[in-house]
C-alpha positions in Angstrom: 15.1 -47.0 -9.9 15.1 -45.8 -14.0 17.1 -48.8 -16.0 20.0 -47.3 -16.6 21.1 -46.9 -13.3 19.3 -50.2 -12.1 22.0 -51.1 -15.0 24.8 -49.5 -13.6 23.9 -51.2 -9.6 24.5 -54.3 -12.1 27.2 -53.7 -13.5 28.9 -52.3 -9.8 27.7 -55.6 -8.6 29.8 -57.4 -11.2 32.4 -60.0 -8.9 35.7 -59.6 -10.7 36.5 -63.5 -10.0 33.2 -64.6 -11.4 34.6 -62.5 -14.9 38.3 -63.7 -14.4 36.6 -67.1 -14.6 34.8 -67.0 -17.3 37.8 -65.0 -19.3 39.6 -68.6 -18.1 36.8 -70.4 -19.6 36.8 -69.0 -23.5 40.6 -68.4 -23.1 42.5 -65.6 -24.9 46.7 -64.3 -25.9 46.3 -61.3 -28.1 48.2 -62.8 -31.3 49.1 -58.9 -32.5 46.9 -59.2 -35.0 45.9 -55.6 -35.4 42.6 -56.9 -35.9 41.1 -54.7 -33.5 42.5 -51.4 -34.5 42.3 -52.1 -37.7 39.7 -50.5 -40.9 37.3 -53.3 -42.2 37.4 -54.5 -45.6 33.8 -54.6 -47.1 32.7 -58.8 -46.2 34.9 -59.1 -42.3 32.3 -58.2 -40.3 32.4 -55.1 -38.0 33.3 -51.6 -39.5 30.9 -48.5 -39.5 27.6 -49.1 -41.6 27.2 -48.9 -44.7 28.5 -46.0 -46.8 30.5 -44.9 -44.2 34.7 -46.7 -46.1 37.5 -45.1 -46.7 38.0 -45.0 -50.1 41.9 -46.0 -50.4 42.2 -44.7 -54.0 41.7 -41.2 -53.2 43.1 -41.5 -49.2 46.9 -41.9 -48.3 47.3 -43.7 -44.5 48.5 -42.0 -42.1 52.2 -43.9 -40.2 52.3 -44.0 -36.1 52.4 -40.5 -35.7 49.8 -39.1 -37.4 51.4 -37.9 -40.5 50.3 -38.1 -43.9 53.1 -40.4 -44.6 51.4 -43.2 -46.7 50.5 -47.1 -44.6 52.1 -47.5 -41.2 55.1 -49.6 -41.3 55.0 -52.8 -43.2 51.6 -52.6 -44.2 51.3 -50.8 -47.6 52.4 -48.0 -49.5 50.1 -44.3 -50.2 48.1 -45.1 -53.2 46.5 -48.5 -50.9 45.6 -50.2 -47.9 47.7 -53.4 -46.5 46.4 -56.3 -49.2 42.4 -54.7 -49.5 40.5 -53.7 -52.1 38.1 -51.2 -52.3 36.5 -48.8 -50.4 37.5 -50.3 -46.3 34.9 -49.3 -43.0 36.7 -47.7 -40.4 37.4 -49.1 -37.6 35.7 -47.5 -35.3 35.9 -47.2 -31.0 34.6 -45.2 -28.5 36.3 -43.3 -26.0 35.6 -41.5 -23.4 36.4 -37.8 -23.0 39.0 -38.1 -19.7 40.7 -40.9 -21.9 40.9 -38.4 -25.6 42.9 -36.3 -23.1 45.1 -38.8 -21.4 45.7 -40.3 -24.4 46.8 -36.8 -25.8 49.0 -36.3 -23.4 50.5 -40.3 -24.0 50.9 -39.2 -27.9 52.7 -35.8 -26.9 54.9 -37.4 -24.9 55.8 -40.1 -27.8 55.8 -37.9 -29.8 57.0 -34.5 -28.8 54.4 -33.1 -31.1 51.8 -31.4 -30.0 48.6 -33.7 -29.8 45.0 -32.1 -29.9 41.2 -33.3 -29.3 40.8 -34.3 -33.2 43.9 -36.2 -33.1 42.9 -38.7 -31.0 39.0 -38.7 -31.9 36.5 -38.1 -34.2 32.8 -37.7 -33.3 31.0 -41.0 -33.5 29.2 -41.1 -37.4 26.4 -43.4 -36.3 23.3 -40.3 -36.2 25.4 -38.2 -38.8 24.7 -37.7 -42.3 26.4 -35.7 -45.1 25.1 -32.2 -46.2 25.5 -31.2 -50.2 29.0 -31.0 -49.2 29.3 -33.8 -48.5 30.5 -32.7 -44.8 28.9 -34.1 -41.8 25.4 -33.1 -40.0 23.7 -34.3 -36.6 24.2 -35.2 -33.8 25.3 -38.1 -32.1 26.2 -39.7 -28.4 30.3 -40.9 -27.9 33.4 -40.5 -29.3 35.1 -42.7 -31.5 39.2 -43.0 -32.0 40.2 -41.4 -34.1 41.2 -42.9 -38.2 44.0 -42.4 -40.4 42.9 -42.6 -43.9 42.8 -46.0 -44.4 40.7 -46.2 -41.5 42.9 -47.6 -39.0 43.0 -46.3 -35.3 45.2 -43.3 -35.5 47.5 -44.7 -33.1 48.3 -48.5 -34.7 51.7 -49.9 -36.1 52.8 -52.7 -37.8 56.1 -53.8 -38.4 57.4 -56.9 -39.2 53.0 -58.5 -39.6 52.4 -57.6 -36.5 50.8 -54.6 -34.6 51.8 -52.2 -31.7 49.6 -49.5 -29.9 51.8 -45.7 -29.8 49.3 -45.3 -26.5 49.7 -48.6 -25.3 49.9 -47.9 -21.1 47.1 -45.1 -22.1 44.7 -47.1 -24.5 40.9 -46.7 -23.2 38.9 -49.5 -21.8 37.5 -50.7 -25.1 41.2 -51.1 -25.9 42.7 -53.1 -22.7 39.1 -55.7 -22.9 38.4 -56.4 -26.4 37.3 -59.2 -27.1 34.7 -59.1 -24.1 32.2 -57.5 -23.3 29.7 -57.8 -20.6 25.7 -58.3 -21.6 23.8 -55.2 -20.0 21.5 -53.3 -21.6 23.6 -49.5 -21.9 26.8 -51.1 -22.4 28.6 -51.6 -25.0 28.8 -54.1 -28.0 31.4 -54.7 -30.3 30.3 -54.6 -33.9 29.4 -58.6 -34.8 28.0 -61.3 -32.7 29.0 -62.8 -29.7 30.7 -65.8 -30.7 31.6 -66.9 -27.7 29.9 -66.9 -24.4 30.3 -67.6 -20.3 27.9 -66.3 -17.5 27.1 -62.3 -18.7 30.5 -62.3 -20.5 30.5 -62.5 -24.1 33.1 -62.5 -26.7 33.4 -61.3 -29.9 35.5 -62.1 -33.3 39.5 -62.6 -33.2 41.8 -64.8 -33.7 43.3 -65.3 -29.8 39.7 -66.8 -28.3 40.0 -69.9 -27.4 44.2 -69.9 -25.5 45.7 -70.1 -22.7 45.6 -66.9 -20.6 46.4 -67.1 -17.1 44.8 -66.2 -13.4 46.5 -62.6 -13.2 45.5 -62.4 -17.0 42.2 -63.2 -16.6 42.2 -61.1 -13.2 43.5 -57.9 -14.9 41.3 -57.6 -18.3 38.4 -59.2 -15.8 39.0 -55.8 -13.7 38.9 -53.0 -16.8 35.8 -54.8 -18.2 33.9 -54.3 -15.2 35.3 -50.3 -15.0 34.6 -50.3 -18.5 31.0 -51.6 -17.4 30.3 -49.1 -14.9 32.4 -46.3 -17.3 29.7 -47.2 -19.5 26.3 -46.9 -17.8 27.9 -43.5 -15.6 28.4 -41.6 -19.5 24.9 -43.1 -20.4 23.3 -40.9 -17.7 25.7 -38.2 -17.8 24.6 -37.8 -21.8 21.1 -37.8 -20.7 20.7 -36.3 -17.3 22.8 -33.2 -19.6 21.2 -33.0 -23.0 20.0 -29.8 -24.3 18.3 -30.5 -27.5 18.9 -26.5 -28.2 22.8 -27.0 -28.7 22.3 -27.3 -32.6 21.4 -24.3 -33.3 24.1 -22.4 -31.6 26.4 -24.7 -34.2 24.9 -23.8 -37.5 23.7 -26.6 -37.8 27.4 -28.3 -37.3 28.1 -31.7 -36.3 27.2 -31.9 -32.0 28.4 -34.6 -29.9 26.7 -35.5 -26.9 29.3 -36.4 -24.1 28.6 -36.6 -19.3 30.5 -33.1 -19.7 28.1 -31.3 -21.7 27.3 -31.0 -26.3 30.4 -30.7 -28.2 31.5 -29.8 -30.8 33.2 -31.8 -33.2 36.7 -30.5 -31.8 35.7 -31.2 -28.3 35.3 -27.7 -27.1 31.5 -27.4 -24.7 28.7 -25.6 -26.7 28.0 -22.6 -23.9 24.7 -21.9 -23.6 25.0 -18.5 -25.9 
């Protein structure tokens, strides 16, 4: 059995009750701090690699509907982002192709405005390099949720110091399961080292850790965590099997994103055979 297939079998065999036990032992309650939805200051753990930062002095933030009207409600002004100074590293959260479409539908229903692929997702920056004009070029293998001028998730907004997701019911699995992951090869790990663990469950930096969680909530979170592990490995196998090294030749050297549906341009359209 191939390594990814072996890990997929292990993910499918994960016991939700065991995962729930681990989550209960660690403890978690969302405090709506917004830390998992927003960009990072340079001295904070997580975020994109160095060089991928957002210059607050050159770009205003988006509001929850995606318009360039400044920062999120209560989160700052058009001239800066929150309370941090200097470049911010953008929020980076992986999203599956079907989740991009689901989020777009939810955003349209919420706002009454049309959302296309680029309003929801961007090519994962890892593996891309800027050309002479500063435009990204290269190949990458995942999509990340779109970010605003502050590096915050497009669908994040703040009010009275509390964060909220404007597409909460349609939010991707990576968002539903943060700050947890499972320790299986081929699955995504949030940026930054794990700060706690129990069995195969890893917990990553979050102020909501070490708080009481009900059994029902732990089991719901555990079920989503298993689903995410399975989906991530299925996606990885789909990317591997559908990889086409000639795809970039058909894009004038632009960005190619390989996902389980095939090679795509940065706007989410499939790259044809010719």
